[in-house]
Kinemage of the C-alpha trace (Angstrom):
@kinemage 1
@onewidth
@group {chain A} dominant
@subgroup {mainchain}
@vectorlist {calphas} color= white
{ca unk a 1} P -0.052 0.024 0.100
{ca unk a 2} L 1.521 3.330 -0.969
{ca unk a 3} L 2.193 5.388 2.002
{ca unk a 4} L 1.194 9.099 2.889
{ca unk a 5} L -1.087 9.578 -0.228
{ca unk a 6} L -2.983 12.159 1.836
{ca unk a 7} L -1.645 13.593 5.045
{ca unk a 8} L -4.773 14.614 7.095
{ca unk a 9} L -4.873 17.055 10.008
{ca unk a 10} L -5.119 15.009 13.240
{ca unk a 11} L -8.613 16.552 14.008
{ca unk a 12} L -9.907 15.488 10.453
{ca unk a 13} L -8.324 12.037 10.747
{ca unk a 14} L -9.997 11.347 14.201
{ca unk a 15} L -13.343 12.629 12.780
{ca unk a 16} L -12.977 10.286 9.925
{ca unk a 17} L -12.150 7.201 12.196
{ca unk a 18} L -14.917 8.053 14.384
{ca unk a 19} L -17.450 8.438 11.761
{ca unk a 20} L -16.709 4.947 10.478
{ca unk a 21} L -17.326 3.382 14.026
{ca unk a 22} L -20.709 1.939 14.700
{ca unk a 23} L -22.415 2.990 17.973
{ca unk a 24} L -20.926 0.861 20.576
{ca unk a 25} L -22.795 -2.153 21.910
{ca unk a 26} L -22.006 -1.620 25.613
{ca unk a 27} L -22.036 -4.437 28.080
{ca unk a 28} L -22.720 -3.266 31.507
{ca unk a 29} L -22.205 -4.407 35.184
{ca unk a 30} L -23.383 -3.448 38.480
{ca unk a 31} L -20.426 -2.293 41.004
{ca unk a 32} L -20.250 -0.889 44.316
{ca unk a 33} L -20.082 2.895 44.263
{ca unk a 34} L -16.990 2.939 46.313
{ca unk a 35} L -15.211 1.029 43.578
{ca unk a 36} L -16.651 2.994 40.552
{ca unk a 37} L -14.056 5.841 40.243
{ca unk a 38} L -13.288 6.277 36.725
{ca unk a 39} L -16.032 4.309 35.362
{ca unk a 40} L -18.718 5.385 33.041
{ca unk a 41} L -22.535 5.294 33.651
{ca unk a 42} L -24.486 2.970 31.691
{ca unk a 43} L -27.880 4.396 32.525
{ca unk a 44} L -29.475 7.479 33.658
{ca unk a 45} L -29.445 8.006 37.355
{ca unk a 46} L -32.424 9.873 39.087
{ca unk a 47} L -32.433 10.976 42.702
{ca unk a 48} L -34.556 8.706 45.022
{ca unk a 49} L -34.899 11.450 47.504
{ca unk a 50} L -34.389 15.300 47.570
{ca unk a 51} L -30.883 16.354 48.555
{ca unk a 52} L -30.615 17.846 51.119
{ca unk a 53} L -33.342 15.808 52.786
{ca unk a 54} L -34.206 18.720 55.227
{ca unk a 55} L -33.630 22.533 55.783
{ca unk a 56} L -30.421 22.617 57.374
{ca unk a 57} L -27.729 25.353 58.508
{ca unk a 58} L -24.523 25.886 56.842
{ca unk a 59} L -22.977 27.694 59.640
{ca unk a 60} L -22.744 27.600 63.495
{ca unk a 61} L -25.040 30.271 65.121
{ca unk a 62} L -28.752 30.917 65.969
{ca unk a 63} L -31.791 29.809 64.012
{ca unk a 64} L -34.188 32.709 63.690
{ca unk a 65} L -37.144 34.294 61.951
{ca unk a 66} L -35.435 36.557 59.476
{ca unk a 67} L -38.084 39.448 60.253
{ca unk a 68} L -37.085 39.546 63.938
{ca unk a 69} L -33.569 40.584 62.769
{ca unk a 70} L -34.463 43.425 60.484
{ca unk a 71} L -32.823 46.651 61.297
{ca unk a 72} L -30.343 45.113 63.677
{ca unk a 73} L -26.675 46.659 63.998
{ca unk a 74} L -23.766 46.867 66.235
{ca unk a 75} L -25.371 50.112 67.723
{ca unk a 76} L -28.946 48.783 67.591
{ca unk a 77} L -29.172 44.914 68.304
{ca unk a 78} L -32.154 43.072 68.118
{ca unk a 79} L -32.753 40.981 71.192
{ca unk a 80} L -34.130 37.569 70.984
{ca unk a 81} L -34.790 34.926 73.618
{ca unk a 82} L -32.930 31.633 73.389
{ca unk a 83} L -35.654 28.785 73.114
{ca unk a 84} L -33.376 25.782 72.929
{ca unk a 85} L -30.268 24.026 71.187
{ca unk a 86} L -31.041 21.979 68.017
{ca unk a 87} L -29.804 18.457 68.359
{ca unk a 88} L -27.176 17.123 65.998
{ca unk a 89} L -28.425 14.256 64.060
{ca unk a 90} L -32.028 14.830 65.386
{ca unk a 91} L -35.158 16.610 64.626
{ca unk a 92} L -36.022 19.532 66.805
{ca unk a 93} L -39.114 19.119 68.746
{ca unk a 94} L -40.052 22.610 69.307
{ca unk a 95} L -41.675 25.421 67.211
{ca unk a 96} L -39.649 28.648 67.208
{ca unk a 97} L -41.863 31.492 68.179
{ca unk a 98} L -41.546 35.242 67.189
{ca unk a 99} L -38.860 36.855 69.146
{ca unk a 100} L -37.035 33.462 69.787
{ca unk a 101} L -33.702 32.070 68.600
{ca unk a 102} L -32.347 28.499 68.707
{ca unk a 103} L -28.658 27.616 69.027
{ca unk a 104} L -27.819 25.459 65.956
{ca unk a 105} L -24.474 24.011 64.582
{ca unk a 106} L -23.372 23.362 60.997
{ca unk a 107} L -25.482 20.875 59.197
{ca unk a 108} L -28.268 20.987 61.856
{ca unk a 109} L -31.860 20.597 60.987
{ca unk a 110} L -33.924 24.072 61.069
{ca unk a 111} L -36.610 24.008 63.699
{ca unk a 112} L -40.201 24.661 62.447
{ca unk a 113} L -40.912 28.333 62.329
{ca unk a 114} L -37.058 29.366 61.428
{ca unk a 115} L -36.382 30.777 57.886
{ca unk a 116} L -32.742 31.879 58.537
{ca unk a 117} L -29.494 31.477 60.467
{ca unk a 118} L -27.529 34.288 62.067
{ca unk a 119} L -23.696 33.392 62.380
{ca unk a 120} L -22.241 33.045 65.859
{ca unk a 121} L -19.911 35.816 65.313
{ca unk a 122} L -22.630 38.352 64.619
{ca unk a 123} L -24.258 37.825 68.088
{ca unk a 124} L -23.245 38.197 71.724
{ca unk a 125} L -24.706 37.113 74.985
{ca unk a 126} L -26.891 39.805 76.523
{ca unk a 127} L -28.047 38.221 79.653
{ca unk a 128} L -28.800 34.504 80.738
{ca unk a 129} L -31.184 33.147 78.146
{ca unk a 130} L -31.112 36.115 75.751
{ca unk a 131} L -28.976 37.191 72.806
{ca unk a 132} L -28.085 40.162 71.143
{ca unk a 133} L -28.168 39.886 67.253
{ca unk a 134} L -25.777 42.600 65.591
{ca unk a 135} L -26.524 41.993 61.933
{ca unk a 136} L -29.828 41.505 60.291
{ca unk a 137} L -30.320 38.412 57.935
{ca unk a 138} L -32.510 37.809 54.958
{ca unk a 139} L -34.819 34.706 54.576
{ca unk a 140} L -32.920 31.636 53.447
{ca unk a 141} L -29.619 33.216 54.586
{ca unk a 142} L -26.815 30.685 55.903
{ca unk a 143} L -29.318 27.745 55.297
{ca unk a 144} L -29.903 25.175 52.382
{ca unk a 145} L -33.268 24.402 51.555
{ca unk a 146} L -34.723 20.707 51.258
{ca unk a 147} L -33.929 19.707 47.656
{ca unk a 148} L -31.742 22.708 46.722
{ca unk a 149} L -29.235 20.660 45.564
{ca unk a 150} L -31.406 17.864 43.949
{ca unk a 151} L -35.041 17.200 43.692
{ca unk a 152} L -36.536 13.866 44.274
{ca unk a 153} L -36.774 12.425 40.931
{ca unk a 154} L -34.410 14.739 39.103
{ca unk a 155} L -31.870 13.354 36.601
{ca unk a 156} L -28.438 13.666 38.467
{ca unk a 157} L -26.152 11.661 36.127
{ca unk a 158} L -27.124 10.909 32.495
{ca unk a 159} L -25.729 7.681 30.893
{ca unk a 160} L -22.140 8.255 29.705
{ca unk a 161} L -20.916 10.413 32.632
{ca unk a 162} L -17.402 9.682 34.029
{ca unk a 163} L -17.446 9.109 37.603
{ca unk a 164} L -15.211 11.316 39.406
{ca unk a 165} L -14.679 12.017 43.128
{ca unk a 166} L -17.781 14.407 43.336
{ca unk a 167} L -20.000 12.157 41.433
{ca unk a 168} L -19.148 9.250 43.820
{ca unk a 169} L -19.891 11.579 46.805
{ca unk a 170} L -23.294 12.513 45.292
{ca unk a 171} L -24.389 9.005 44.790
{ca unk a 172} L -23.490 8.251 48.467
{ca unk a 173} L -25.401 11.298 49.656
{ca unk a 174} L -28.398 9.978 47.974
{ca unk a 175} L -28.000 6.498 49.592
{ca unk a 176} L -26.943 4.682 46.433
{ca unk a 177} L -24.572 2.109 47.134
{ca unk a 178} L -24.060 0.549 43.733
{ca unk a 179} L -24.243 1.865 40.241
{ca unk a 180} L -24.583 0.432 36.664
{ca unk a 181} L -21.455 1.184 34.666
{ca unk a 182} L -20.141 0.130 31.171
{ca unk a 183} L -17.516 -2.598 31.019
{ca unk a 184} L -14.028 -1.151 30.194
{ca unk a 185} L -13.242 -1.754 26.464
{ca unk a 186} L -10.522 -4.286 25.897
{ca unk a 187} L -7.712 -2.942 23.783
{ca unk a 188} L -5.127 -5.367 22.241
{ca unk a 189} L -1.581 -4.067 22.008
{ca unk a 190} L 0.790 -5.604 19.434
{ca unk a 191} L 4.577 -4.851 18.929
{ca unk a 192} L 6.069 -5.767 15.789
{ca unk a 193} L 9.600 -5.780 14.625
{ca unk a 194} L 12.499 -8.278 14.265
{ca unk a 195} L 14.641 -6.065 16.203
{ca unk a 196} L 12.254 -5.810 19.123
{ca unk a 197} L 12.815 -8.143 22.335
{ca unk a 198} L 11.027 -8.345 25.704
{ca unk a 199} L 11.991 -5.915 28.474
{ca unk a 200} L 13.396 -8.634 30.708
{ca unk a 201} L 15.692 -9.789 27.919
{ca unk a 202} L 19.212 -8.729 27.282
{ca unk a 203} L 19.334 -6.645 24.158
{ca unk a 204} L 21.965 -7.665 21.756
{ca unk a 205} L 23.551 -5.072 19.322
{ca unk a 206} L 20.917 -4.158 16.996
{ca unk a 207} L 18.123 -5.052 19.320
{ca unk a 208} L 15.731 -2.787 21.322
{ca unk a 209} L 13.464 -3.615 24.267
{ca unk a 210} L 9.780 -3.505 23.878
{ca unk a 211} L 8.989 -0.222 25.355
{ca unk a 212} L 5.587 0.492 23.684
{ca unk a 213} L 3.532 -2.513 24.923
{ca unk a 214} L 4.134 -1.432 28.363
{ca unk a 215} L 3.737 2.394 28.002
{ca unk a 216} L 0.621 1.989 25.974
{ca unk a 217} L -0.850 -0.505 28.509
{ca unk a 218} L -0.487 2.139 31.156
{ca unk a 219} L -2.196 4.964 28.676
{ca unk a 220} L -4.835 2.575 27.879
{ca unk a 221} L -5.665 1.759 31.457
{ca unk a 222} L -5.455 5.551 32.534
{ca unk a 223} L -7.904 6.129 29.681
{ca unk a 224} L -10.456 3.638 31.391
{ca unk a 225} L -9.677 0.704 29.076
{ca unk a 226} L -8.429 -2.834 29.674
{ca unk a 227} L -5.065 -3.400 27.950
{ca unk a 228} L -4.218 -6.936 26.510
{ca unk a 229} L -0.675 -7.364 25.310
{ca unk a 230} L -0.200 -9.769 22.467
{ca unk a 231} L 3.565 -9.831 22.310
{ca unk a 232} L 6.005 -9.084 19.752
{ca unk a 233} L 5.228 -9.960 16.121
{ca unk a 234} L 8.161 -10.735 13.506
{ca unk a 235} L 8.135 -8.758 10.271
{ca unk a 236} L 6.296 -11.249 8.439
{ca unk a 237} L 2.764 -10.690 6.777
{ca unk a 238} L 1.417 -14.158 7.756
{ca unk a 239} L 2.485 -13.693 11.345
{ca unk a 240} L 1.158 -10.204 11.586
{ca unk a 241} L -2.269 -11.309 10.050
{ca unk a 242} L -2.592 -14.330 12.535
{ca unk a 243} L -2.229 -12.062 15.530
{ca unk a 244} L -4.556 -9.214 14.243
{ca unk a 245} L -7.252 -11.751 13.603
{ca unk a 246} L -7.083 -13.127 17.199
{ca unk a 247} L -6.690 -9.840 18.649
{ca unk a 248} L -10.006 -8.535 16.569
{ca unk a 249} L -11.881 -11.466 17.875
{ca unk a 250} L -11.099 -11.020 21.377
{ca unk a 251} L -10.966 -7.272 21.815
{ca unk a 252} L -12.816 -4.091 21.149
{ca unk a 253} L -9.958 -2.377 19.488
{ca unk a 254} L -6.454 -3.144 18.228
{ca unk a 255} L -3.290 -1.033 18.483
{ca unk a 256} L -0.118 -1.906 16.585
{ca unk a 257} L 3.107 -0.332 16.949
{ca unk a 258} L 5.192 -1.032 13.663
{ca unk a 259} L 8.779 -0.900 13.220
{ca unk a 260} L 10.782 2.100 12.017
{ca unk a 261} L 11.206 1.250 8.522
{ca unk a 262} L 8.727 2.092 5.681
{ca unk a 263} L 8.685 -1.576 4.748
{ca unk a 264} L 7.250 -2.665 8.217
{ca unk a 265} L 4.648 0.256 8.050
{ca unk a 266} L 3.589 -0.875 4.752
{ca unk a 267} L 3.294 -4.554 6.205
{ca unk a 268} L 1.183 -3.367 8.921
{ca unk a 269} L -1.113 -1.086 6.657
{ca unk a 270} L -1.538 -4.244 4.260
{ca unk a 271} L -2.575 -6.534 7.136
{ca unk a 272} L -5.191 -4.073 8.386
{ca unk a 273} L -6.490 -3.841 4.982
{ca unk a 274} L -7.110 -7.439 4.753
{ca unk a 275} L -9.025 -7.844 8.128
{ca unk a 276} L -12.393 -6.353 7.015
{ca unk a 277} L -14.188 -3.584 5.349
{ca unk a 278} L -13.459 -0.588 5.329
{ca unk a 279} L -9.972 -1.273 6.106
{ca unk a 280} L -7.523 1.527 6.327
{ca unk a 281} L -8.870 5.057 6.463
{ca unk a 282} L -6.041 7.272 7.057
{ca unk a 283} L -2.360 6.297 6.119
{ca unk a 284} L -0.278 9.084 7.347
{ca unk a 285} L -1.083 12.284 9.534
{ca unk a 286} L 0.152 15.784 9.081
{ca unk a 287} L 1.464 16.054 12.810
{ca unk a 288} L 4.845 15.867 14.426
{ca unk a 289} L 5.821 13.696 15.923
{ca unk a 290} L 3.700 10.745 14.427
{ca unk a 291} L 3.405 11.283 10.599
{ca unk a 292} L 3.323 7.500 9.790
{ca unk a 293} L -0.025 6.965 11.750
{ca unk a 294} L -2.505 4.358 10.275
{ca unk a 295} L -6.206 4.678 11.361
{ca unk a 296} L -8.587 1.945 10.223
{ca unk a 297} L -11.847 0.197 10.973
{ca unk a 298} L -12.236 -3.617 10.457
{ca unk a 299} L -15.592 -5.317 10.879
{ca unk a 300} L -16.861 -2.454 13.066
{ca unk a 301} L -13.564 -2.496 15.410
{ca unk a 302} L -11.057 0.246 15.407
{ca unk a 303} L -7.529 -0.584 14.450
{ca unk a 304} L -4.700 1.873 14.937
{ca unk a 305} L -1.108 1.560 13.772
{ca unk a 306} L 1.399 3.693 15.663
{ca unk a 307} L 4.970 4.571 14.839
{ca unk a 308} L 7.683 2.268 16.632
{ca unk a 309} L 9.499 5.285 18.277
{ca unk a 310} L 8.178 5.359 21.756
{ca unk a 311} L 7.759 9.212 22.053
{ca unk a 312} L 5.667 9.303 18.705
{ca unk a 313} L 3.744 6.284 19.777
{ca unk a 314} L 2.696 7.962 23.137
{ca unk a 315} L 1.916 11.163 21.439
{ca unk a 316} L -0.220 9.749 19.025
{ca unk a 317} L -1.921 7.262 21.321
{ca unk a 318} L -3.068 10.711 23.287
{ca unk a 319} L -4.611 11.988 20.091
{ca unk a 320} L -6.111 8.921 18.805
{ca unk a 321} L -6.326 6.012 21.390
{ca unk a 322} L -7.683 7.945 24.179
{ca unk a 323} L -10.476 9.281 22.263
{ca unk a 324} L -11.461 5.826 20.881
{ca unk a 325} L -11.469 4.429 24.244
{ca unk a 326} L -13.935 7.280 25.349
{ca unk a 327} L -16.161 6.294 22.486
{ca unk a 328} L -16.029 2.673 23.294
{ca unk a 329} L -16.866 3.428 27.067
{ca unk a 330} L -20.013 5.353 26.132
{ca unk a 331} L -18.483 8.386 27.588
{ca unk a 332} L -20.607 11.620 26.626
{ca unk a 333} L -20.451 13.822 29.637
{ca unk a 334} L -17.376 14.495 31.587
{ca unk a 335} L -14.000 16.044 31.330
{ca unk a 336} L -11.675 15.732 28.088
{ca unk a 337} L -8.063 15.906 28.352
{ca unk a 338} L -6.723 18.527 30.969
{ca unk a 339} L -5.338 21.801 29.167
{ca unk a 340} L -3.468 24.514 30.752
{ca unk a 341} L -2.180 27.805 29.475
{ca unk a 342} L 1.152 29.401 30.045
{ca unk a 343} L 3.945 31.861 28.857
{ca unk a 344} L 6.536 30.356 26.412
{ca unk a 345} L 10.144 30.987 27.602
{ca unk a 346} L 11.929 30.782 24.427
{ca unk a 347} L 11.331 31.532 20.755
{ca unk a 348} L 9.902 28.312 19.129
{ca unk a 349} L 9.905 27.799 15.305
{ca unk a 350} L 7.572 25.514 13.517
{ca unk a 351} L 6.744 24.612 9.844
{ca unk a 352} L 3.375 26.177 8.404
{ca unk a 353} L 0.877 23.487 7.443
{ca unk a 354} L 1.952 20.951 10.066
{ca unk a 355} L 0.687 20.513 13.622
{ca unk a 356} L 3.200 19.981 16.234
{ca unk a 357} L 3.108 18.460 19.594
{ca unk a 358} L 6.170 19.212 21.513
{ca unk a 359} L 7.046 17.931 25.128
{ca unk a 360} L 7.480 20.713 27.585
{ca unk a 361} L 7.968 21.277 31.213
{ca unk a 362} L 5.783 23.591 33.468
{ca unk a 363} L 7.056 25.701 36.292
{ca unk a 364} L 5.167 28.381 38.512
{ca unk a 365} L 4.802 31.778 36.852
{ca unk a 366} L 3.124 34.550 38.972
{ca unk a 367} L 1.924 36.590 36.006
{ca unk a 368} L 1.036 33.737 33.581
{ca unk a 369} L 0.231 30.838 35.729
{ca unk a 370} L 2.939 28.579 34.178
{ca unk a 371} L 6.226 29.090 32.589
{ca unk a 372} L 6.621 26.724 29.555
{ca unk a 373} L 9.983 25.277 28.432
{ca unk a 374} L 10.400 22.971 25.579
{ca unk a 375} L 12.107 19.671 26.088
{ca unk a 376} L 14.254 19.257 22.941
{ca unk a 377} L 13.854 15.685 21.749
{ca unk a 378} L 14.383 12.923 19.259
{ca unk a 379} L 11.320 10.582 18.869
{ca unk a 380} L 12.983 7.174 20.081
{ca unk a 381} L 14.116 8.768 23.262
{ca unk a 382} L 11.347 7.725 26.002
{ca unk a 383} L 12.985 9.661 28.842
{ca unk a 384} L 12.547 12.601 26.877
{ca unk a 385} L 8.886 12.389 27.314
{ca unk a 386} L 9.464 11.239 30.922
{ca unk a 387} L 10.759 14.580 31.713
{ca unk a 388} L 7.926 16.558 30.227
{ca unk a 389} L 4.823 17.779 31.940
{ca unk a 390} L 2.894 18.076 28.861
{ca unk a 391} L 2.533 18.573 25.060
{ca unk a 392} L 2.609 21.929 23.613
{ca unk a 393} L 0.283 22.141 20.636
{ca unk a 394} L 1.251 24.299 17.628
{ca unk a 395} L -1.651 24.586 15.092
{ca unk a 396} L -0.990 24.065 11.303
{ca unk a 397} L -1.397 27.776 10.714
{ca unk a 398} L 1.086 28.957 13.064
{ca unk a 399} L 4.780 29.088 12.099
{ca unk a 400} L 5.973 29.098 15.673
{ca unk a 401} L 5.763 31.149 18.822
{ca unk a 402} L 7.885 34.040 20.246
{ca unk a 403} L 9.244 34.011 23.732
{ca unk a 404} L 6.548 35.301 26.076
{ca unk a 405} L 3.491 33.972 23.924
{ca unk a 406} L 0.649 32.305 25.658
{ca unk a 407} L 0.518 28.926 24.609
{ca unk a 408} L -1.607 25.910 25.058
{ca unk a 409} L -0.482 22.709 26.693
{ca unk a 410} L -2.129 19.398 26.736
{ca unk a 411} L -1.147 17.525 30.280
{ca unk a 412} L 0.165 14.147 29.910
């Protein structure tokens, strides 16, 4: 297969890949909420009860009728009789009468008749059983109304939501101990190349250890997938086709890292083309690093061919493998890859018409948030990327940035 017939921009290439994927058939499972961090909801979740379940105080102070405090100030305080103390974890058994206040603690249930809370620091003891209110409060001040966060029956988490710490806490607040989530997509990882050996094996002259299977496994797991390593495939068409066939049958997606030579990339592309329609969709992406990227769909499953160089493989995996895992997970609502902006420390040239993703380090900058410094690299040096905090994106229409420019950095 001829290489690089049409170099697509990364965004267009990803759109083309996702457009050829069918709607995922998502298997689901019920898991404890306490174990659901990072999972994706498989169904809409509705509140079984209001949250909060009762009117409650947000501060330590005195529950009052707001009208009894109107006009109160340091020089002209309002005087209220102390009725009782609200028990924590219990329902007050008294009705607050006009001219009365009740001692209440943060989270305490408002007694009937109260409609606001005066903060403790805005009061002082006048005499036994009486307080001075030194500041007026409005109705609903310093309280949470029943259902103010969530009404009973309200949709709180739609299907396709990533469960983060806040969502986990919200489910627990509603008394939900289990949640239905999608099963993580299985992603097959195949390394190829006669020169590649397992990491535990001594590398002879001319050989390199398999970095990509393990770094990509970590990326897949971080993105919410289940990695499945299929070992190292020699540079032979028959061997490659056998492994891809098995990987497609057993997984939801296949990722292949090819060797560095053009012949091995062609071998990968030819094998993908024979695995099912439509086959190879993109053969070459207008990006650095990672130009020799292959994107395909075989029998409804994504197949991605990455460059063999470890830095290129990881950069391209951030751009294509992570979005594919999100799609296969059913993720619709939730955060995308985190991005920060900072001030570039040096002049940085680029080539017009090509997108660049360059490793950078970030350090605190009082005026700009971050100081961004490039990590100059060669694409086969993995510790170059290990030193980096993120990838600086240079769009195709930009011919570089001057020192001091505000730049966009994708965190890795």
